[in-house]
N, C-alpha and C positions, 0 to 999 in steps of 0.2 A: 793447277790455278786455284786459288781459294775465293770464294764467293767474297764480294765485297759487302759494306754494311747495307747499302741499299738493295742488293741482290737479296739479302737475308730477309729483310723487310718485306720487298714484294713478294717472298715466298710464303712469309708468315700472314700478310693480309689475304693472299689466294687461299689459305689454308682457313682463314677465319670466314671468309665468304663461302667456302664450301661446306663447311659445318653450319654458319649460322644464317646464311643468306646474303641479300645485299644490305650494307649499313645505311640507315635514313638519316644519318647524322654524324657528324666527325668534328673535334674541336682539338686543337693543337696547343700545348704548353710548353714554353721553354723556360728553364730555371738557369740562372746564371752559372756557368761552368759544365753544363751538362747539354747532352743531346736532346733536340727537339722531341718531346714525347705526343703522342697522338692517342685520343680515345675514340672509339668507334661506338657507335649505338645501333643495336640491331633489335627490332621489335618482332617477339614471336607469340601471337596470339595475345594472351594477356600478361606475358612476361616480357620485361626489357631486359637486354644483356648489354654489358658496358665492356669492351675489350679494349686494353692498352696495346699500343703500337709502336715500339721504339725501344722498349726495355731490352728486348733480345739483340739488338744491334751489336752489344759487346757481351761478352761472357762476364759474368758476376766474379769479381776477383776475391780471393781469400785476404780479407783485411790485414792478416800479418805476414804476406807476402812483398816482399823489398819491392818487385817489379811485378805489375799485372801482366799476364800472360794475355795477348792479344786475341789469341785463336782458342784456347781451349779453357774448359770452365763452364759451370751450368749457365743456360739461357732459358730466360723465361718470359711470358707476358701474363697478365693478370685478368680475369673474367669475373664480373659480378651479374648477378641474375636476381632480379626483384619484381615483383608484380606491379604492373603498370596501373597508374592513375590514382594510388591512394597516398602519395607523397609525392614532395618536389625532388624526385630522384636524379633530374637532370643535373642538380648542382654538385653530384657526385664527380662530375669530369674533373675538376682540379685536384681533390683529394686523392683520386685514382692516379693522375699523373704524378703527384707528389710520392705515392708509394711505389710508382713504377721507376721514378728517377732514385729512390734511397740507394740500390745499389752503388750507383756513381756518386751519389753525394756523401753517404754515411759509410760506403764499403761495407754493406750488409750483405749476406746470399740470403735471398729468400727462397726458402724450401717448405715442403709439405710439413705441417705440424707448428709451423712457426705462427706466432702473433704479431700483427703489424698495428702500431698504434699512432692515431693521428694527433691525438691530443685536442681534437675537436669533433663535433659530429659530423657523421658522413655527408649529410646534407642537412638543411635546415628544420631543425626539430627533431632529428634522427634520435632514436634512442641507443645508438651504437657510436663508439668512437675509435672502435679498433676491428680487426678482421681476423679469422683464424684461416690460414692458408691450408687449403684441401689437397688431396692428391690429384694429379692429372690423369688425362687419359678419358675421361668420361665425356664431356660435352664435346672437346675439341682434342682429336687424337694428336700425340706429339709429333712434331715434324722434324725428321731427320736431316742433318746438312751433311755436307762432305766431310770425311773424315780429315782431319782429327777434329773437328767442331763437334761438339755436343749438340745432341738434339736441342729444340725448344720446346719447352713444357708449357702448356696454356693451365694455369694454376687457379682453380677456382677460389673465390673469397667469400668466406662466410661471416657476415655481420655479428659481432658479439657485443651484448651489453657489458657494461662496467662490473656487473656481479659476475657475469660469465666469465670475463676474461681474468679476473681476480682467481675464480675457483680453478680455471684452466691453469695459471701459473702454478698452482699447488699440487692440482692431481694429474695434470696433463691433457694433451690434446685429444687423445683416444677416448677418455673418460668422458669429456664433455661432449665429442660426437655421439658416443653410446647415449648418453643421457637425452640429448636432442632426439635421438632415434627411438627410445624408449617411449617419450612423452609426443611422438608423432610431431614434433615442432616444425611448423612450416617457416624454413629459413629464408625463404624469399618475402615473406610477409614484411615490409618496411616499417611497419608500427607494431611488431610482436613486441611483447614483453618477455623477461627472463624466464628461462625455462626453471621449475623448482629445484634447488639445488641443496636442500636440507640433507 
């Protein structure tokens, strides 16, 4: 007997609580023709983490497949970490829900190394309108589901400035992450400027 959608999300939320503590706020966003997406907010000292809940209810389908497999396929939720109190980052809830709904709406598969572009700032005045999807397993461990379902991966999102996003398109995600690392970039700083890219 396979777990239903609600069971998957209950287990996902339990995993988030185990890793990040109790959420202090949550918002639900519903888009036409998609399941409800929730975004949970967790405060950890001077860092605020926003995690989506709902994206993993269905596997992400290969956009070229004629019929989407209701069971098999990658599943994920998104996690964004920013420093608290420096910007109006709570406005990121809706943009995050938009990104979480993109597999259902646009048929994209969200995977590490991918760029997700919103076309507008992540929050009011943000220097970022896109994010780089990083590898899962660091902050929140992957959640194994009953076979034949794929595990749920919790993918960190790293905000990119337009210059960084353009550079990443040419050079690749690995190069951009190495550049961030070599310059000691604080990727949680909601006000940071672009890393030097010359």
